[in-house]
C-alpha positions in Angstrom: 81.3 129.6 87.0 78.8 131.7 88.9 78.4 135.4 87.9 79.6 137.7 90.6 77.2 140.4 91.9 80.1 142.7 92.8 83.7 142.3 91.5 86.8 142.7 93.6 87.2 146.4 93.1 83.5 147.4 93.1 82.0 149.6 95.8 78.5 148.4 96.7 76.0 151.0 98.1 76.7 152.1 101.7 73.9 150.2 103.4 74.6 147.0 101.6 78.4 147.4 102.3 77.7 147.7 106.0 75.4 144.6 106.0 77.8 142.6 104.0 80.7 143.6 106.2 78.7 142.6 109.3 78.0 139.3 107.6 81.7 138.5 107.2 82.3 139.6 110.8 79.7 137.3 112.2 81.2 134.4 110.2 84.7 135.1 111.7 84.1 136.5 115.2 83.5 133.1 117.0 86.8 131.7 115.7 88.8 134.9 116.6 87.5 134.9 120.1 87.7 131.1 120.6 91.5 130.9 120.3 92.5 133.3 123.1 89.7 131.9 125.3 90.9 128.3 124.9 94.6 129.2 125.5 93.7 131.5 128.4 91.5 128.8 130.0 94.2 126.1 129.8 96.8 128.5 131.2 94.4 129.5 134.0 94.7 133.2 133.3 92.8 135.6 135.5 89.7 137.2 133.9 91.2 140.6 133.3 94.1 139.1 131.4 91.7 136.9 129.3 89.7 140.1 128.4 93.0 141.8 127.4 93.9 138.8 125.2 90.5 138.8 123.5 90.5 142.5 122.9 94.0 142.4 121.4 93.0 139.5 119.1 90.0 141.4 117.8 92.0 144.6 117.3 94.9 142.8 115.6 92.6 140.8 113.4 90.8 144.0 112.3 93.9 146.0 111.5 95.5 143.1 109.5 92.2 142.4 107.7 92.1 146.0 106.6 95.7 145.9 105.3 95.2 142.6 103.6 92.2 143.9 101.7 93.4 147.4 100.9 97.2 146.7 100.5 100.1 148.8 101.6 102.9 148.7 99.0 104.0 145.0 98.6 102.0 143.9 101.6 98.4 142.7 101.3 96.7 140.5 98.6 94.0 143.1 97.9 91.3 140.5 97.9 88.3 140.0 100.3 90.3 138.2 103.1 89.2 138.1 106.7 92.2 137.6 109.1 91.9 136.1 112.5 93.6 134.1 115.2 94.1 130.5 113.9 93.5 127.2 115.7 96.6 126.0 113.8 98.6 127.8 116.6 96.6 126.5 119.6 98.7 123.3 120.2 102.0 125.2 120.0 100.7 128.1 122.1 99.5 125.9 124.9 102.7 123.8 125.0 104.8 126.9 125.1 102.5 128.7 127.5 102.5 125.9 130.1 106.3 126.2 130.3 107.0 129.8 129.6 103.7 131.6 130.1 102.0 134.2 127.8 105.3 136.1 127.3 106.9 133.0 125.9 103.9 132.5 123.5 104.1 136.1 122.2 107.9 136.2 122.0 108.0 132.8 120.1 105.3 134.0 117.8 107.1 137.2 117.0 110.4 135.4 116.3 108.9 132.5 114.3 106.9 134.9 112.1 110.1 135.3 110.1 109.3 131.8 108.7 106.3 133.2 106.9 107.9 136.6 106.1 110.9 134.9 104.4 108.7 132.2 102.9 106.6 134.8 101.1 109.5 135.6 98.8 109.4 132.0 97.5 105.7 132.0 96.7 106.2 132.0 92.9 108.1 128.7 93.3 105.6 127.4 95.9 102.7 128.3 93.5 104.1 125.8 91.0 103.4 123.0 93.5 99.7 123.8 93.2 98.5 122.9 89.7 94.7 122.7 89.1 94.3 119.2 90.4 96.1 120.0 93.7 94.2 123.3 94.1 90.8 121.5 93.6 91.7 119.0 96.3 92.7 121.7 98.7 89.5 123.7 98.1 87.4 120.6 98.6 89.2 119.7 101.8 88.7 123.3 103.2 85.0 122.8 102.9 85.0 119.2 104.2 87.1 120.2 107.2 84.7 123.1 108.1 81.4 121.2 107.8 82.0 119.4 111.2 82.4 122.8 112.8 79.0 123.9 111.5 77.4 120.6 112.6 78.7 121.1 116.2 77.3 124.7 116.1 74.0 123.4 114.9 73.8 120.8 117.6 74.5 123.4 120.3 78.2 123.0 121.1 81.0 120.5 121.2 80.1 116.9 121.9 79.7 115.3 124.3 77.3 117.5 126.1 73.9 117.3 127.8 72.4 119.8 125.2 74.2 118.4 122.2 71.8 117.5 119.4 68.7 118.7 121.3 65.7 118.9 119.0 65.3 122.6 119.8 68.9 123.3 118.6 68.5 121.3 115.4 65.2 122.9 114.7 66.7 126.4 115.0 69.6 125.4 112.8 67.3 124.0 110.1 65.1 127.1 110.3 68.1 129.4 109.7 69.3 127.2 106.9 65.9 127.3 105.1 65.8 131.1 105.6 69.2 131.6 104.1 68.4 129.3 101.1 65.1 131.1 100.5 66.8 134.5 100.6 69.6 133.4 98.3 67.2 131.8 95.8 64.2 134.2 95.8 65.6 137.4 97.3 66.6 140.3 95.1 69.5 142.8 95.5 70.4 143.3 99.1 68.2 140.5 100.4 70.1 137.9 98.3 73.6 139.4 98.9 73.1 139.7 102.6 71.2 136.4 102.9 73.5 135.0 105.7 73.3 138.0 108.1 69.5 138.4 107.4 68.9 134.7 108.0 70.9 134.8 111.2 69.0 137.9 112.3 65.7 136.1 111.8 67.0 133.1 113.7 68.3 135.4 116.5 64.8 136.9 116.9 63.3 133.5 117.2 65.9 132.5 119.8 65.2 135.7 121.7 61.5 134.9 121.8 62.3 131.4 123.1 64.6 132.7 125.8 67.7 131.1 124.3 69.8 134.3 124.3 72.2 134.8 127.3 73.1 138.5 127.9 75.5 137.9 130.8 78.5 138.5 128.7 77.1 142.0 127.7 76.6 143.0 131.3 80.2 142.0 132.2 81.8 143.6 129.2 83.6 147.0 129.3 82.3 149.7 127.1 85.7 150.9 126.0 89.2 149.4 126.4 92.5 150.8 125.1 94.9 148.4 123.4 97.8 147.3 125.6 100.9 146.6 123.5 103.5 144.4 125.2 101.1 144.0 128.1 102.5 140.6 129.0 106.1 141.2 127.9 108.1 139.0 125.5 110.5 136.1 126.1 112.2 134.0 123.4 112.6 130.3 124.5 114.3 128.3 121.7 111.9 125.4 122.1 109.0 127.7 121.8 110.3 129.4 118.7 110.8 125.9 117.0 107.3 124.9 117.9 105.8 128.1 116.6 108.0 127.9 113.4 106.4 124.5 112.7 102.9 125.9 113.2 103.8 128.8 110.8 104.9 126.3 108.1 101.6 124.4 108.5 99.7 127.7 108.3 101.5 128.8 105.2 100.3 125.6 103.4 96.7 126.2 104.6 96.9 129.9 103.7 98.1 129.1 100.2 95.1 126.7 99.8 92.7 129.3 101.1 94.1 131.9 98.7 93.6 129.5 95.9 90.0 128.9 96.9 89.5 132.7 97.2 90.9 133.1 93.7 88.3 130.7 92.4 85.5 132.4 94.4 86.5 135.9 93.2 87.4 134.8 89.7 91.0 136.1 90.2 94.0 134.4 88.6 96.2 133.5 91.6 99.8 134.3 90.5 102.9 133.7 92.6 103.4 137.4 93.2 99.8 137.8 94.4 100.3 134.9 96.8 103.6 136.5 98.0 101.8 139.7 99.0 99.2 137.8 100.9 101.5 135.5 102.8 103.8 138.5 103.6 100.8 140.2 105.1 100.1 137.1 107.2 103.7 137.0 108.5 104.0 140.8 109.2 100.5 140.8 110.6 101.3 138.0 113.1 104.5 139.9 114.2 102.3 143.0 114.7 99.7 140.9 116.6 102.4 139.6 119.0 103.5 143.1 119.8 99.9 144.0 120.4 99.6 141.0 122.8 97.6 138.8 120.5 98.1 135.3 119.2 99.2 135.0 115.5 96.7 135.6 112.7 96.0 133.8 109.4 93.5 134.0 106.6 90.1 132.6 107.6 88.8 129.9 105.2 85.2 130.2 106.3 84.8 133.6 104.8 85.5 132.2 101.3 82.1 130.5 101.8 80.4 133.9 102.3 81.9 135.1 99.0 80.9 132.0 97.1 77.4 132.1 98.5 76.6 135.8 98.0 78.6 136.5 94.8 80.0 139.6 96.5 83.8 139.7 96.0 84.4 143.4 96.9 87.5 143.8 98.9 86.2 147.1 100.2 83.3 145.3 101.9 85.8 143.1 103.9 88.0 146.1 104.6 85.0 147.5 106.5 84.8 144.1 108.3 88.3 144.9 109.5 87.2 148.2 110.8 84.3 146.6 112.6 86.6 144.0 114.2 89.0 146.7 115.4 86.0 148.6 116.9 85.0 145.4 118.7 88.5 145.2 120.1 88.3 148.9 121.3 84.6 148.5 122.5 84.4 145.1 124.0 80.6 145.5 124.6 80.1 145.3 120.8 81.9 142.0 120.6 79.9 140.8 123.6 76.6 141.5 121.9 77.7 139.4 118.9 78.8 136.6 121.1 75.2 136.3 122.4 74.2 134.8 119.0 73.2 131.1 119.9 75.3 128.5 118.3 72.5 126.8 116.4 71.9 130.1 114.5 75.6 130.1 113.5 75.3 126.4 112.6 72.4 126.8 110.2 74.2 129.6 108.3 77.6 128.0 108.6 76.5 124.7 107.0 75.3 126.6 104.0 78.5 128.7 103.7 80.9 125.8 104.2 79.0 123.5 101.8 79.3 126.2 99.2 83.1 125.8 99.4 82.7 122.0 98.9 80.5 122.7 95.8 83.2 125.1 94.5 85.8 122.4 95.0 83.7 119.8 93.2 83.2 122.1 90.3 87.0 122.5 90.1 87.5 118.7 90.4 85.1 118.2 87.5 87.5 120.2 85.3 90.5 118.2 86.2 91.7 115.8 83.5 90.2 112.4 84.3 92.8 109.7 84.3 94.3 107.1 86.8 97.0 109.5 88.0 94.6 112.3 89.0 92.2 109.8 90.3 94.8 108.5 92.8 95.8 112.0 93.8 92.2 113.1 94.5 91.2 109.9 96.2 94.2 109.5 98.5 94.5 113.2 99.4 90.8 113.6 100.2 90.8 110.3 102.1 93.8 111.1 104.2 92.5 114.6 104.9 89.1 113.3 106.0 90.8 110.7 108.2 92.2 113.3 110.6 89.1 115.5 110.2 86.6 113.0 111.4 88.9 111.0 113.7 91.4 113.5 115.2 92.2 111.0 117.9 94.0 109.0 115.2 97.2 110.9 116.0 96.8 110.9 119.8 99.5 108.3 120.5 102.1 109.8 118.2 104.7 112.5 119.2 103.4 116.0 119.8 105.2 117.5 116.8 103.5 114.9 114.5 100.1 116.1 115.7 101.2 119.7 115.3 102.0 119.2 111.7 99.3 116.7 110.6 96.4 117.7 113.0 94.5 119.6 110.3 92.7 117.8 107.5 93.3 120.8 105.2 97.1 120.5 105.7 97.1 116.7 105.3 95.1 116.9 102.2 97.2 119.7 100.7 100.6 118.0 101.6 99.4 114.6 100.3 98.2 116.2 97.0 101.4 118.1 96.5 103.5 115.0 97.3 101.6 112.7 95.0 101.6 115.2 92.2 105.4 115.4 92.5 106.2 111.6 92.7 103.6 110.0 90.5 104.9 110.0 86.9 102.9 111.5 84.1 102.7 109.4 81.0 101.1 110.2 77.7 97.6 108.7 77.1 97.7 106.1 74.4 94.7 105.2 72.2 92.7 102.4 73.8 94.5 102.7 77.1 91.8 101.6 79.5 94.1 101.5 82.4 94.3 105.3 82.4 90.7 105.7 83.3 89.7 106.7 86.8 89.7 103.5 88.8 86.1 103.8 90.2 84.8 104.6 86.7 86.5 101.5 85.2 85.1 99.3 88.0 81.6 100.7 87.4 81.9 100.0 83.6 82.8 96.4 84.3 79.9 95.9 86.7 77.5 97.3 84.0 79.0 94.9 81.4 78.5 91.9 83.8 74.9 93.0 84.5 
């Protein structure tokens, strides 16, 4: 296991703390802003309402991030967690919004957050469903599911597009990736710990010189904006509450997996009570976000990659990230400046961060007992998770609720691993029992014997 540069309760020097907090913010900001923009665009909201939705999302994410890291009584996992609006809720939000508008989305989110709040009290029991073999699969799937996001960033945006995969985009992404690798490998102190943000800054300067930075969003952004609680009002359609409740159940599975990955990255034993505090913060935070006129929040998996890459596990660093996100919500011009970072710059850094999560998952898989049973659990779970990750259209002809539940590779991989772990019988290993080897290993052995 890699040695941590800073432990969970350590306080790095001020300048380093600010740089590291900014690093986490840059990794999360695009995802936080994207959800309200996507939902608002589908619902055809006017620009002023879109701005209010984005500001509320940033402010809500910042406040809940701070509470998750610092803790308030039984609320908050007290680990370096960045909270943000989750794509797990996009499908439900759009289906509810098309029929009941934004008030229906927020009211349904507020009511359905009880699913996560109540569920948090059963986390010690849920924790038992995640032995080491299952946790290793979930961590690996988190990384595998995020890599396509980084690839799209590196290529310049979502495919298909005229600029997708342009040599200039790929060149910038590779340049940033090399810069981050060099800083991690050869940098000392702050240069190694803040490798992601420094690599992105170098890439940003290059893009600035090449004329690839668009400042139009900065010119349009307000300097200061007050939060507008209950700006849209609240309604509570039954169908909307059911749709959101399903999304919360899916998110609870994903969040549990993310916490388990974070436990590995921060070298923290993830007990049921610790998970309960984290999930309770997710649920109460989403209820708070709804009142603040923001979509629901959940723990961001991509920031686990920052912790794994830098070795900085200080929760106080990420608590400052929460403050920065809240300021971005109160001062929209700050968020607008960050949004000017070209996507290829994000892609180069993101590929490194997300691949580090895969590496952490592979290290965990290497420590799983190697037999036929665990081989089946790992193979089938990862395979099914990758199926919906690389071919999301696989579920396009199935009912909407099926897509809602199984649309995420992380969720599919986690549910499949939990299911197989419960139903496949464990049997004692007998001497000379060749059938209990991993199937691929057994096949390879036979091939070598034939050769």
